[in-house]
C-alpha positions as CSV (number, residue, x, y, z in Angstrom):
1,M,0.1,-0.1,-0.4
2,A,1.7,3.6,-0.8
3,N,2.0,5.5,1.6
4,N,-0.3,9.2,0.0
5,N,0.7,11.5,3.2
6,R,3.5,13.2,1.7
7,P,3.5,16.5,1.8
8,Q,2.2,17.9,-1.3
9,E,3.8,20.8,-2.7
10,E,2.4,23.9,-3.7
11,E,1.0,24.9,-6.8
12,T,2.2,27.4,-8.6
13,D,0.1,29.4,-11.2
14,V,2.7,29.7,-14.6
15,I,1.6,32.2,-17.5
16,T,3.7,32.1,-20.8
17,L,4.5,36.2,-22.3
18,E,5.4,36.4,-25.9
19,F,6.4,39.4,-27.1
20,D,6.8,41.3,-30.3
21,D,10.0,39.8,-31.3
22,G,8.2,35.8,-31.0
23,T,10.0,35.1,-28.3
24,E,7.9,33.2,-25.2
25,L,9.4,33.5,-20.9
26,E,7.4,31.0,-18.7
27,C,6.6,33.6,-15.7
28,E,5.2,32.5,-12.0
29,I,1.9,35.2,-11.4
30,M,3.2,36.7,-7.8
31,G,-0.4,38.1,-7.5
32,V,-2.8,40.8,-8.0
33,F,-2.6,43.9,-6.5
34,D,-4.7,47.2,-6.2
35,C,-3.4,50.4,-6.8
36,G,-5.4,53.6,-7.2
37,G,-8.8,51.8,-7.9
38,K,-6.7,49.5,-10.8
39,D,-5.1,46.4,-10.4
40,Y,-2.2,45.2,-11.4
41,I,-0.3,41.8,-12.1
42,A,2.7,41.1,-10.9
43,L,4.9,38.6,-12.4
44,I,8.7,36.5,-11.6
45,P,10.0,35.3,-15.3
46,N,11.6,31.4,-14.8
47,D,14.9,32.9,-15.8
48,E,16.9,32.8,-13.0
49,S,16.8,36.5,-12.9
50,D,15.7,39.0,-9.7
51,D,13.2,40.3,-12.7
52,V,9.6,40.9,-11.6
53,Y,7.2,41.9,-14.7
54,I,4.3,44.2,-13.3
55,Y,1.3,45.2,-15.8
56,G,-2.5,46.3,-15.7
57,Y,-4.6,43.4,-15.4
58,N,-8.5,43.3,-16.5
59,E,-10.4,40.2,-15.6
60,V,-12.1,39.5,-19.1
61,G,-14.4,35.6,-17.6
62,E,-14.5,33.4,-14.7
63,D,-10.5,32.0,-15.6
64,E,-9.8,34.7,-18.4
65,F,-7.9,37.5,-17.6
66,E,-5.2,40.2,-19.9
67,L,-2.6,42.2,-19.3
68,L,-1.9,45.2,-20.6
69,D,1.0,47.8,-20.6
70,L,1.6,50.7,-18.6
71,D,2.5,53.7,-19.8
72,D,6.0,54.8,-18.0
73,D,4.0,57.1,-15.8
74,E,1.4,54.4,-14.6
75,F,3.7,51.3,-13.7
76,E,6.3,54.0,-11.8
77,K,3.2,53.9,-9.5
78,A,2.4,50.6,-9.8
79,T,6.1,49.3,-9.2
80,R,6.3,52.2,-5.6
81,E,2.9,50.5,-4.7
82,F,4.5,46.8,-5.1
83,E,7.8,47.3,-3.2
84,A,5.7,48.8,-0.3
85,L,3.3,46.0,-0.2
86,M,6.4,43.6,-0.4
87,A,8.2,45.5,2.2
88,S,5.9,45.5,4.2
89,E,5.4,42.0,3.9
90,E,8.6,41.1,4.4
91,Q,7.9,43.8,8.0
92,E,5.8,41.1,9.2
93,V,7.7,38.5,8.5
94,Q,10.0,39.9,10.7
95,N,7.6,40.5,13.4
């Protein structure tokens, strides 16, 4: 009889980004967050870098969403909010 009591790995949601030049990059969905009443998504590329990609996020169905490109100002605002959220989470973990 097999032992099925092993710890299960947490499932991560992964999406594939396709860039204008045709290259593709798999990214883990880190999370969706709000900034100024709009939703944004943070993605971590599976490429051994420390990069985080931030896009606008819009749900278009029950299990469907679209990523929206951001202009420079909106990107800066969303990035500041994301960094503040990460700093807050880090602070909570340390306490």
